[in-house]
N, C-alpha and C positions, 0 to 999 in steps of 0.2 A: 566586353562588360555588356553591351546593347544585346548583344546575342542571347546573354544568358538570360538577362530580363526577359525577351521575346520569348523564350523557351519557358520560363516560370508560367507567365500569362496563358502561354498556347496550353500547357499542361493543366491548369487552372480552369481554362475553357473547355475543354474536353472533359474534364471532371465535373464540371457545372452542367453540361449538356446531358449527363447522364443521373443526376441525382438533384433535387430540390434544396432549394438554400433561401429559406423565407424568415431565417433570423441571422443576428450577427454571430452568435455563438456556432450556428450550423454551417455559417459562410466560412469562418476561420478554420474550423474542422477539416472544411472540405479543402482550403489553400495548404494546411499544412499535410493532407491525404497526399495530394495531388503531386508533389513534387518530391525528389530523394536527391540530395540530403532535405531530411525535415527543415522545414522555413519556422522560424521565428514570427509569430502574428502578434503584434500590439494594436488596441484600441486607442485612437487617439481621442480625448476630450475637447482640446484647443491645439490650434496650430498658430505660430506667428504670422502677422500680416505683414509677409515679406515684400509683398508688390509696394505696399506703404512706405516700408525702408529703402526701396529702389527709388521713390519718387522724391527729388529734392522739391524744396520748400516751395518753389517757384512753378513746380508741376513739370518741371524737365526730368528726364529718365538720366539716373546717374549711371556711370559707365562702372562695371566691377570686373576685375581681372583675378583671375582663378588661376593660381599658380600649381 
């Protein structure tokens, strides 16, 4: 999976080196054009404060186990 993500960013980097992307819509268009199969691009207006979620009330880091 990590190799796949690296490949996506590599292709986007190469596309960005050849094209200007001064706006968010243009950047999204370049991301979509850079890789096959076509990627879905979504702009997030807000994101959850995951760091705050992971810090216990006394300031210690909680332990999360991913199954």
